[in-house]
PyMOL commands that place a pseudoatom at each C-alpha (Angstrom):
pseudoatom trace, name=CA, resn=MET, resi=1, chain=A, elem=C, hetatm=0, pos=[-10.458, -171.216, -67.878]
pseudoatom trace, name=CA, resn=LYS, resi=2, chain=A, elem=C, hetatm=0, pos=[-8.086, -169.017, -65.905]
pseudoatom trace, name=CA, resn=ASN, resi=3, chain=A, elem=C, hetatm=0, pos=[-9.608, -166.583, -63.413]
pseudoatom trace, name=CA, resn=ALA, resi=4, chain=A, elem=C, hetatm=0, pos=[-9.149, -163.019, -64.708]
pseudoatom trace, name=CA, resn=THR, resi=5, chain=A, elem=C, hetatm=0, pos=[-8.382, -161.735, -61.211]
pseudoatom trace, name=CA, resn=SER, resi=6, chain=A, elem=C, hetatm=0, pos=[-5.644, -164.264, -60.446]
pseudoatom trace, name=CA, resn=HIS, resi=7, chain=A, elem=C, hetatm=0, pos=[-2.071, -163.122, -60.657]
pseudoatom trace, name=CA, resn=LYS, resi=8, chain=A, elem=C, hetatm=0, pos=[1.376, -164.445, -60.141]
pseudoatom trace, name=CA, resn=PRO, resi=9, chain=A, elem=C, hetatm=0, pos=[2.411, -163.768, -56.547]
pseudoatom trace, name=CA, resn=ARG, resi=10, chain=A, elem=C, hetatm=0, pos=[4.519, -160.608, -56.463]
pseudoatom trace, name=CA, resn=THR, resi=11, chain=A, elem=C, hetatm=0, pos=[7.744, -160.682, -54.466]
pseudoatom trace, name=CA, resn=GLY, resi=12, chain=A, elem=C, hetatm=0, pos=[9.244, -157.402, -53.340]
pseudoatom trace, name=CA, resn=LEU, resi=13, chain=A, elem=C, hetatm=0, pos=[12.764, -156.870, -52.079]
pseudoatom trace, name=CA, resn=TYR, resi=14, chain=A, elem=C, hetatm=0, pos=[13.620, -154.162, -49.565]
pseudoatom trace, name=CA, resn=PRO, resi=15, chain=A, elem=C, hetatm=0, pos=[17.429, -154.041, -49.411]
pseudoatom trace, name=CA, resn=GLY, resi=16, chain=A, elem=C, hetatm=0, pos=[19.530, -152.134, -46.931]
pseudoatom trace, name=CA, resn=THR, resi=17, chain=A, elem=C, hetatm=0, pos=[22.374, -152.229, -44.482]
pseudoatom trace, name=CA, resn=PHE, resi=18, chain=A, elem=C, hetatm=0, pos=[20.036, -151.754, -41.493]
pseudoatom trace, name=CA, resn=ASP, resi=19, chain=A, elem=C, hetatm=0, pos=[22.888, -150.686, -39.207]
pseudoatom trace, name=CA, resn=PRO, resi=20, chain=A, elem=C, hetatm=0, pos=[20.749, -150.396, -37.104]
pseudoatom trace, name=CA, resn=ILE, resi=21, chain=A, elem=C, hetatm=0, pos=[17.160, -150.864, -38.234]
pseudoatom trace, name=CA, resn=THR, resi=22, chain=A, elem=C, hetatm=0, pos=[15.134, -147.748, -37.339]
pseudoatom trace, name=CA, resn=VAL, resi=23, chain=A, elem=C, hetatm=0, pos=[11.456, -146.934, -36.932]
pseudoatom trace, name=CA, resn=GLY, resi=24, chain=A, elem=C, hetatm=0, pos=[11.703, -145.394, -40.406]
pseudoatom trace, name=CA, resn=HIS, resi=25, chain=A, elem=C, hetatm=0, pos=[12.740, -148.762, -41.834]
pseudoatom trace, name=CA, resn=ILE, resi=26, chain=A, elem=C, hetatm=0, pos=[9.896, -150.446, -39.955]
pseudoatom trace, name=CA, resn=ASP, resi=27, chain=A, elem=C, hetatm=0, pos=[7.402, -147.976, -41.415]
pseudoatom trace, name=CA, resn=ILE, resi=28, chain=A, elem=C, hetatm=0, pos=[8.596, -148.734, -44.968]
pseudoatom trace, name=CA, resn=ILE, resi=29, chain=A, elem=C, hetatm=0, pos=[8.529, -152.492, -44.262]
pseudoatom trace, name=CA, resn=GLN, resi=30, chain=A, elem=C, hetatm=0, pos=[4.932, -152.365, -43.000]
pseudoatom trace, name=CA, resn=ARG, resi=31, chain=A, elem=C, hetatm=0, pos=[3.788, -150.354, -46.002]
pseudoatom trace, name=CA, resn=ALA, resi=32, chain=A, elem=C, hetatm=0, pos=[5.730, -152.472, -48.508]
pseudoatom trace, name=CA, resn=ALA, resi=33, chain=A, elem=C, hetatm=0, pos=[4.220, -155.650, -47.048]
pseudoatom trace, name=CA, resn=LYS, resi=34, chain=A, elem=C, hetatm=0, pos=[0.800, -154.313, -48.086]
pseudoatom trace, name=CA, resn=ILE, resi=35, chain=A, elem=C, hetatm=0, pos=[1.696, -153.914, -51.760]
pseudoatom trace, name=CA, resn=VAL, resi=36, chain=A, elem=C, hetatm=0, pos=[3.467, -157.215, -52.424]
pseudoatom trace, name=CA, resn=ASP, resi=37, chain=A, elem=C, hetatm=0, pos=[2.528, -160.799, -51.714]
pseudoatom trace, name=CA, resn=HIS, resi=38, chain=A, elem=C, hetatm=0, pos=[5.948, -161.676, -50.288]
pseudoatom trace, name=CA, resn=LEU, resi=39, chain=A, elem=C, hetatm=0, pos=[8.497, -159.205, -48.943]
pseudoatom trace, name=CA, resn=VAL, resi=40, chain=A, elem=C, hetatm=0, pos=[12.153, -160.110, -48.643]
pseudoatom trace, name=CA, resn=ILE, resi=41, chain=A, elem=C, hetatm=0, pos=[14.222, -157.877, -46.388]
pseudoatom trace, name=CA, resn=GLY, resi=42, chain=A, elem=C, hetatm=0, pos=[17.720, -158.146, -47.817]
pseudoatom trace, name=CA, resn=VAL, resi=43, chain=A, elem=C, hetatm=0, pos=[20.393, -157.273, -45.255]
pseudoatom trace, name=CA, resn=ALA, resi=44, chain=A, elem=C, hetatm=0, pos=[23.458, -156.198, -47.233]
pseudoatom trace, name=CA, resn=LYS, resi=45, chain=A, elem=C, hetatm=0, pos=[26.886, -157.233, -46.056]
pseudoatom trace, name=CA, resn=ASN, resi=46, chain=A, elem=C, hetatm=0, pos=[28.304, -153.933, -47.380]
pseudoatom trace, name=CA, resn=ALA, resi=47, chain=A, elem=C, hetatm=0, pos=[31.694, -153.831, -45.654]
pseudoatom trace, name=CA, resn=GLY, resi=48, chain=A, elem=C, hetatm=0, pos=[32.399, -150.604, -47.558]
pseudoatom trace, name=CA, resn=LYS, resi=49, chain=A, elem=C, hetatm=0, pos=[30.093, -148.769, -45.156]
pseudoatom trace, name=CA, resn=SER, resi=50, chain=A, elem=C, hetatm=0, pos=[32.055, -150.051, -42.117]
pseudoatom trace, name=CA, resn=PRO, resi=51, chain=A, elem=C, hetatm=0, pos=[28.946, -151.187, -40.246]
pseudoatom trace, name=CA, resn=LEU, resi=52, chain=A, elem=C, hetatm=0, pos=[28.804, -150.985, -36.469]
pseudoatom trace, name=CA, resn=PHE, resi=53, chain=A, elem=C, hetatm=0, pos=[27.229, -154.449, -36.290]
pseudoatom trace, name=CA, resn=ASP, resi=54, chain=A, elem=C, hetatm=0, pos=[28.327, -157.439, -38.361]
pseudoatom trace, name=CA, resn=THR, resi=55, chain=A, elem=C, hetatm=0, pos=[25.950, -158.949, -40.905]
pseudoatom trace, name=CA, resn=ARG, resi=56, chain=A, elem=C, hetatm=0, pos=[24.829, -161.764, -38.624]
pseudoatom trace, name=CA, resn=ALA, resi=57, chain=A, elem=C, hetatm=0, pos=[23.919, -159.336, -35.817]
pseudoatom trace, name=CA, resn=ARG, resi=58, chain=A, elem=C, hetatm=0, pos=[22.044, -157.043, -38.220]
pseudoatom trace, name=CA, resn=VAL, resi=59, chain=A, elem=C, hetatm=0, pos=[20.060, -159.972, -39.623]
pseudoatom trace, name=CA, resn=LYS, resi=60, chain=A, elem=C, hetatm=0, pos=[19.101, -160.984, -36.067]
pseudoatom trace, name=CA, resn=MET, resi=61, chain=A, elem=C, hetatm=0, pos=[18.055, -157.395, -35.265]
pseudoatom trace, name=CA, resn=VAL, resi=62, chain=A, elem=C, hetatm=0, pos=[15.847, -157.215, -38.346]
pseudoatom trace, name=CA, resn=GLU, resi=63, chain=A, elem=C, hetatm=0, pos=[14.396, -160.676, -37.657]
pseudoatom trace, name=CA, resn=ARG, resi=64, chain=A, elem=C, hetatm=0, pos=[13.415, -159.600, -34.122]
pseudoatom trace, name=CA, resn=GLU, resi=65, chain=A, elem=C, hetatm=0, pos=[11.697, -156.491, -35.461]
pseudoatom trace, name=CA, resn=VAL, resi=66, chain=A, elem=C, hetatm=0, pos=[9.894, -158.571, -38.106]
pseudoatom trace, name=CA, resn=GLU, resi=67, chain=A, elem=C, hetatm=0, pos=[8.758, -161.015, -35.390]
pseudoatom trace, name=CA, resn=ALA, resi=68, chain=A, elem=C, hetatm=0, pos=[7.020, -158.090, -33.680]
pseudoatom trace, name=CA, resn=LEU, resi=69, chain=A, elem=C, hetatm=0, pos=[5.251, -157.318, -36.975]
pseudoatom trace, name=CA, resn=LYS, resi=70, chain=A, elem=C, hetatm=0, pos=[4.214, -160.970, -37.321]
pseudoatom trace, name=CA, resn=ARG, resi=71, chain=A, elem=C, hetatm=0, pos=[2.528, -160.733, -33.922]
pseudoatom trace, name=CA, resn=LYS, resi=72, chain=A, elem=C, hetatm=0, pos=[0.524, -157.840, -35.417]
pseudoatom trace, name=CA, resn=GLY, resi=73, chain=A, elem=C, hetatm=0, pos=[-0.591, -160.060, -38.311]
pseudoatom trace, name=CA, resn=ILE, resi=74, chain=A, elem=C, hetatm=0, pos=[1.975, -159.069, -40.948]
pseudoatom trace, name=CA, resn=THR, resi=75, chain=A, elem=C, hetatm=0, pos=[3.223, -162.503, -41.931]
pseudoatom trace, name=CA, resn=ASN, resi=76, chain=A, elem=C, hetatm=0, pos=[4.471, -162.170, -45.512]
pseudoatom trace, name=CA, resn=ILE, resi=77, chain=A, elem=C, hetatm=0, pos=[8.036, -161.078, -44.631]
pseudoatom trace, name=CA, resn=ILE, resi=78, chain=A, elem=C, hetatm=0, pos=[11.312, -162.967, -44.567]
pseudoatom trace, name=CA, resn=VAL, resi=79, chain=A, elem=C, hetatm=0, pos=[14.789, -161.685, -43.719]
pseudoatom trace, name=CA, resn=THR, resi=80, chain=A, elem=C, hetatm=0, pos=[17.943, -162.844, -45.439]
pseudoatom trace, name=CA, resn=PRO, resi=81, chain=A, elem=C, hetatm=0, pos=[21.498, -161.558, -45.839]
pseudoatom trace, name=CA, resn=PHE, resi=82, chain=A, elem=C, hetatm=0, pos=[23.152, -160.957, -49.202]
pseudoatom trace, name=CA, resn=ASP, resi=83, chain=A, elem=C, hetatm=0, pos=[26.612, -160.018, -50.400]
pseudoatom trace, name=CA, resn=ASN, resi=84, chain=A, elem=C, hetatm=0, pos=[26.245, -159.915, -54.157]
pseudoatom trace, name=CA, resn=LEU, resi=85, chain=A, elem=C, hetatm=0, pos=[24.910, -157.459, -56.709]
pseudoatom trace, name=CA, resn=LEU, resi=86, chain=A, elem=C, hetatm=0, pos=[21.389, -156.338, -55.793]
pseudoatom trace, name=CA, resn=MET, resi=87, chain=A, elem=C, hetatm=0, pos=[19.931, -157.306, -59.152]
pseudoatom trace, name=CA, resn=HIS, resi=88, chain=A, elem=C, hetatm=0, pos=[21.482, -160.776, -58.937]
pseudoatom trace, name=CA, resn=PHE, resi=89, chain=A, elem=C, hetatm=0, pos=[20.038, -161.181, -55.446]
pseudoatom trace, name=CA, resn=ALA, resi=90, chain=A, elem=C, hetatm=0, pos=[16.628, -159.947, -56.643]
pseudoatom trace, name=CA, resn=ARG, resi=91, chain=A, elem=C, hetatm=0, pos=[16.635, -162.508, -59.465]
pseudoatom trace, name=CA, resn=GLU, resi=92, chain=A, elem=C, hetatm=0, pos=[17.694, -165.288, -57.035]
pseudoatom trace, name=CA, resn=ARG, resi=93, chain=A, elem=C, hetatm=0, pos=[14.772, -164.419, -54.745]
pseudoatom trace, name=CA, resn=GLY, resi=94, chain=A, elem=C, hetatm=0, pos=[12.267, -164.118, -57.611]
pseudoatom trace, name=CA, resn=ALA, resi=95, chain=A, elem=C, hetatm=0, pos=[11.629, -160.435, -56.875]
pseudoatom trace, name=CA, resn=SER, resi=96, chain=A, elem=C, hetatm=0, pos=[9.808, -158.333, -59.441]
pseudoatom trace, name=CA, resn=VAL, resi=97, chain=A, elem=C, hetatm=0, pos=[9.903, -155.161, -57.326]
pseudoatom trace, name=CA, resn=ILE, resi=98, chain=A, elem=C, hetatm=0, pos=[12.682, -153.361, -55.466]
pseudoatom trace, name=CA, resn=ILE, resi=99, chain=A, elem=C, hetatm=0, pos=[11.360, -151.207, -52.618]
pseudoatom trace, name=CA, resn=ARG, resi=100, chain=A, elem=C, hetatm=0, pos=[13.290, -148.062, -51.731]
pseudoatom trace, name=CA, resn=GLY, resi=101, chain=A, elem=C, hetatm=0, pos=[12.468, -145.508, -49.063]
pseudoatom trace, name=CA, resn=LEU, resi=102, chain=A, elem=C, hetatm=0, pos=[12.889, -141.789, -49.664]
pseudoatom trace, name=CA, resn=ARG, resi=103, chain=A, elem=C, hetatm=0, pos=[13.318, -139.457, -46.702]
pseudoatom trace, name=CA, resn=ALA, resi=104, chain=A, elem=C, hetatm=0, pos=[14.124, -136.180, -48.403]
pseudoatom trace, name=CA, resn=ALA, resi=105, chain=A, elem=C, hetatm=0, pos=[14.858, -134.664, -51.796]
pseudoatom trace, name=CA, resn=SER, resi=106, chain=A, elem=C, hetatm=0, pos=[18.546, -135.376, -51.206]
pseudoatom trace, name=CA, resn=ASP, resi=107, chain=A, elem=C, hetatm=0, pos=[17.795, -139.140, -51.278]
pseudoatom trace, name=CA, resn=PHE, resi=108, chain=A, elem=C, hetatm=0, pos=[15.984, -138.849, -54.585]
pseudoatom trace, name=CA, resn=GLU, resi=109, chain=A, elem=C, hetatm=0, pos=[18.977, -138.057, -56.812]
pseudoatom trace, name=CA, resn=TYR, resi=110, chain=A, elem=C, hetatm=0, pos=[20.979, -141.055, -55.592]
pseudoatom trace, name=CA, resn=GLU, resi=111, chain=A, elem=C, hetatm=0, pos=[17.974, -143.395, -55.626]
pseudoatom trace, name=CA, resn=ILE, resi=112, chain=A, elem=C, hetatm=0, pos=[16.821, -142.422, -59.126]
pseudoatom trace, name=CA, resn=GLN, resi=113, chain=A, elem=C, hetatm=0, pos=[20.336, -143.061, -60.479]
pseudoatom trace, name=CA, resn=MET, resi=114, chain=A, elem=C, hetatm=0, pos=[20.429, -146.459, -58.773]
pseudoatom trace, name=CA, resn=ALA, resi=115, chain=A, elem=C, hetatm=0, pos=[16.964, -147.334, -60.098]
pseudoatom trace, name=CA, resn=ALA, resi=116, chain=A, elem=C, hetatm=0, pos=[18.040, -146.421, -63.647]
pseudoatom trace, name=CA, resn=MET, resi=117, chain=A, elem=C, hetatm=0, pos=[21.159, -148.587, -63.390]
pseudoatom trace, name=CA, resn=ASN, resi=118, chain=A, elem=C, hetatm=0, pos=[19.137, -151.479, -61.982]
pseudoatom trace, name=CA, resn=TYR, resi=119, chain=A, elem=C, hetatm=0, pos=[16.553, -151.123, -64.745]
pseudoatom trace, name=CA, resn=ARG, resi=120, chain=A, elem=C, hetatm=0, pos=[19.311, -151.217, -67.340]
pseudoatom trace, name=CA, resn=MET, resi=121, chain=A, elem=C, hetatm=0, pos=[20.590, -154.473, -65.822]
pseudoatom trace, name=CA, resn=ASN, resi=122, chain=A, elem=C, hetatm=0, pos=[17.122, -156.043, -65.601]
pseudoatom trace, name=CA, resn=PRO, resi=123, chain=A, elem=C, hetatm=0, pos=[14.076, -154.206, -67.012]
pseudoatom trace, name=CA, resn=LYS, resi=124, chain=A, elem=C, hetatm=0, pos=[11.768, -156.926, -65.628]
pseudoatom trace, name=CA, resn=ILE, resi=125, chain=A, elem=C, hetatm=0, pos=[12.370, -155.659, -62.084]
pseudoatom trace, name=CA, resn=GLU, resi=126, chain=A, elem=C, hetatm=0, pos=[10.740, -152.352, -61.190]
pseudoatom trace, name=CA, resn=THR, resi=127, chain=A, elem=C, hetatm=0, pos=[11.799, -149.981, -58.435]
pseudoatom trace, name=CA, resn=VAL, resi=128, chain=A, elem=C, hetatm=0, pos=[9.042, -148.548, -56.254]
pseudoatom trace, name=CA, resn=PHE, resi=129, chain=A, elem=C, hetatm=0, pos=[9.759, -145.546, -54.049]
pseudoatom trace, name=CA, resn=LEU, resi=130, chain=A, elem=C, hetatm=0, pos=[7.903, -145.117, -50.764]
pseudoatom trace, name=CA, resn=SER, resi=131, chain=A, elem=C, hetatm=0, pos=[8.248, -141.730, -49.132]
pseudoatom trace, name=CA, resn=ALA, resi=132, chain=A, elem=C, hetatm=0, pos=[8.971, -141.673, -45.434]
pseudoatom trace, name=CA, resn=ASN, resi=133, chain=A, elem=C, hetatm=0, pos=[6.085, -140.521, -43.304]
pseudoatom trace, name=CA, resn=GLU, resi=134, chain=A, elem=C, hetatm=0, pos=[6.444, -137.114, -41.696]
pseudoatom trace, name=CA, resn=GLY, resi=135, chain=A, elem=C, hetatm=0, pos=[7.428, -138.601, -38.353]
pseudoatom trace, name=CA, resn=THR, resi=136, chain=A, elem=C, hetatm=0, pos=[10.405, -140.524, -39.744]
pseudoatom trace, name=CA, resn=GLN, resi=137, chain=A, elem=C, hetatm=0, pos=[11.748, -138.310, -42.565]
pseudoatom trace, name=CA, resn=PHE, resi=138, chain=A, elem=C, hetatm=0, pos=[14.706, -137.114, -40.538]
pseudoatom trace, name=CA, resn=ILE, resi=139, chain=A, elem=C, hetatm=0, pos=[15.785, -140.491, -39.119]
pseudoatom trace, name=CA, resn=SER, resi=140, chain=A, elem=C, hetatm=0, pos=[18.902, -142.131, -40.489]
pseudoatom trace, name=CA, resn=SER, resi=141, chain=A, elem=C, hetatm=0, pos=[20.915, -145.016, -39.102]
pseudoatom trace, name=CA, resn=ARG, resi=142, chain=A, elem=C, hetatm=0, pos=[24.033, -142.860, -39.307]
pseudoatom trace, name=CA, resn=PHE, resi=143, chain=A, elem=C, hetatm=0, pos=[22.517, -140.147, -37.086]
pseudoatom trace, name=CA, resn=VAL, resi=144, chain=A, elem=C, hetatm=0, pos=[21.097, -142.710, -34.673]
pseudoatom trace, name=CA, resn=LYS, resi=145, chain=A, elem=C, hetatm=0, pos=[24.553, -144.272, -34.231]
pseudoatom trace, name=CA, resn=GLU, resi=146, chain=A, elem=C, hetatm=0, pos=[26.144, -140.865, -33.656]
pseudoatom trace, name=CA, resn=ILE, resi=147, chain=A, elem=C, hetatm=0, pos=[23.553, -139.891, -31.050]
pseudoatom trace, name=CA, resn=ALA, resi=148, chain=A, elem=C, hetatm=0, pos=[24.009, -143.238, -29.276]
pseudoatom trace, name=CA, resn=ARG, resi=149, chain=A, elem=C, hetatm=0, pos=[27.812, -142.995, -29.492]
pseudoatom trace, name=CA, resn=LEU, resi=150, chain=A, elem=C, hetatm=0, pos=[27.656, -139.625, -27.714]
pseudoatom trace, name=CA, resn=GLY, resi=151, chain=A, elem=C, hetatm=0, pos=[25.328, -140.906, -24.994]
pseudoatom trace, name=CA, resn=GLY, resi=152, chain=A, elem=C, hetatm=0, pos=[22.081, -139.463, -26.325]
pseudoatom trace, name=CA, resn=ASN, resi=153, chain=A, elem=C, hetatm=0, pos=[18.660, -141.040, -26.070]
pseudoatom trace, name=CA, resn=VAL, resi=154, chain=A, elem=C, hetatm=0, pos=[17.686, -142.880, -29.287]
pseudoatom trace, name=CA, resn=LYS, resi=155, chain=A, elem=C, hetatm=0, pos=[14.443, -144.456, -28.052]
pseudoatom trace, name=CA, resn=SER, resi=156, chain=A, elem=C, hetatm=0, pos=[12.240, -142.364, -30.359]
pseudoatom trace, name=CA, resn=PHE, resi=157, chain=A, elem=C, hetatm=0, pos=[14.259, -143.464, -33.417]
pseudoatom trace, name=CA, resn=VAL, resi=158, chain=A, elem=C, hetatm=0, pos=[14.572, -147.216, -32.823]
pseudoatom trace, name=CA, resn=SER, resi=159, chain=A, elem=C, hetatm=0, pos=[12.706, -149.906, -30.926]
pseudoatom trace, name=CA, resn=PRO, resi=160, chain=A, elem=C, hetatm=0, pos=[13.593, -150.456, -27.245]
pseudoatom trace, name=CA, resn=ARG, resi=161, chain=A, elem=C, hetatm=0, pos=[15.433, -153.678, -28.252]
pseudoatom trace, name=CA, resn=ILE, resi=162, chain=A, elem=C, hetatm=0, pos=[17.647, -151.843, -30.716]
pseudoatom trace, name=CA, resn=ALA, resi=163, chain=A, elem=C, hetatm=0, pos=[18.236, -148.955, -28.298]
pseudoatom trace, name=CA, resn=SER, resi=164, chain=A, elem=C, hetatm=0, pos=[19.511, -151.451, -25.713]
pseudoatom trace, name=CA, resn=LEU, resi=165, chain=A, elem=C, hetatm=0, pos=[21.830, -153.058, -28.260]
pseudoatom trace, name=CA, resn=LEU, resi=166, chain=A, elem=C, hetatm=0, pos=[23.259, -149.661, -29.204]
pseudoatom trace, name=CA, resn=VAL, resi=167, chain=A, elem=C, hetatm=0, pos=[23.871, -148.708, -25.569]
pseudoatom trace, name=CA, resn=ALA, resi=168, chain=A, elem=C, hetatm=0, pos=[25.594, -152.041, -24.930]
pseudoatom trace, name=CA, resn=ARG, resi=169, chain=A, elem=C, hetatm=0, pos=[27.741, -151.740, -28.054]
pseudoatom trace, name=CA, resn=PHE, resi=170, chain=A, elem=C, hetatm=0, pos=[28.996, -148.260, -27.206]
pseudoatom trace, name=CA, resn=LYS, resi=171, chain=A, elem=C, hetatm=0, pos=[29.656, -149.202, -23.566]
pseudoatom trace, name=CA, resn=GLU, resi=172, chain=A, elem=C, hetatm=0, pos=[31.688, -152.126, -24.870]
pseudoatom trace, name=CA, resn=GLU, resi=173, chain=A, elem=C, hetatm=0, pos=[33.622, -149.843, -27.247]
pseudoatom trace, name=CA, resn=SER, resi=174, chain=A, elem=C, hetatm=0, pos=[34.282, -147.172, -24.620]
pseudoatom trace, name=CA, resn=GLY, resi=175, chain=A, elem=C, hetatm=0, pos=[35.609, -149.864, -22.286]
pseudoatom trace, name=CA, resn=ARG, resi=176, chain=A, elem=C, hetatm=0, pos=[38.131, -150.843, -24.950]
pseudoatom trace, name=CA, resn=ARG, resi=177, chain=A, elem=C, hetatm=0, pos=[39.492, -147.361, -25.524]
pseudoatom trace, name=CA, resn=LYS, resi=178, chain=A, elem=C, hetatm=0, pos=[40.359, -146.161, -22.056]
pseudoatom trace, name=CA, resn=VAL, resi=179, chain=A, elem=C, hetatm=0, pos=[42.516, -143.076, -22.161]
pseudoatom trace, name=CA, resn=ASN, resi=180, chain=A, elem=C, hetatm=0, pos=[45.815, -143.101, -20.314]
pseudoatom trace, name=CA, resn=PRO, resi=181, chain=A, elem=C, hetatm=0, pos=[45.509, -140.383, -17.620]
pseudoatom trace, name=CA, resn=GLU, resi=182, chain=A, elem=C, hetatm=0, pos=[49.241, -139.665, -17.975]
pseudoatom trace, name=CA, resn=VAL, resi=183, chain=A, elem=C, hetatm=0, pos=[48.791, -138.406, -21.529]
pseudoatom trace, name=CA, resn=ARG, resi=184, chain=A, elem=C, hetatm=0, pos=[48.053, -134.707, -21.877]
pseudoatom trace, name=CA, resn=ASP, resi=185, chain=A, elem=C, hetatm=0, pos=[46.917, -132.795, -24.959]
for i in range(1, 185): cmd.bond("trace and resi %d" % i, "trace and resi %d" % (i + 1))
show_as sticks, trace
zoom trace
């Protein structure tokens, strides 16, 4: 006789560009890991967003952040890149849940449309929205990159490892675009 409390292990998929991964992403990952048996962090190739870091570098960044979570006892997470349709990737990974983070009301309209489209493609996969906690609602990768690009301190928005990578990347970029002192505006 089958145990009434047993269930098929639930796999959740948290997709994103993670360019870079922020403390807001980490918060959602930690919370999502509590509600599914296995959590797949899907790092989207998404060349349309012109990412600062290539896919391989972003996967490594996310893996390093997940390693820190594993040291805290959160061991049900894997990280993998993808470059196909989200619902195809979810099916490939055996996911029954898509995890999406919501920072503000402005995120909701876009996310609800995406969830409806995804449901239409595969009604067996549910979308679960996790609201950002009050300390991370305002953090976006786009803003973090802009602050770092302009020399601001991003250490309260990303881990120290990611902050160092951002500083190094923008130093590297500024070294490549030296302005000719002979040119005047």
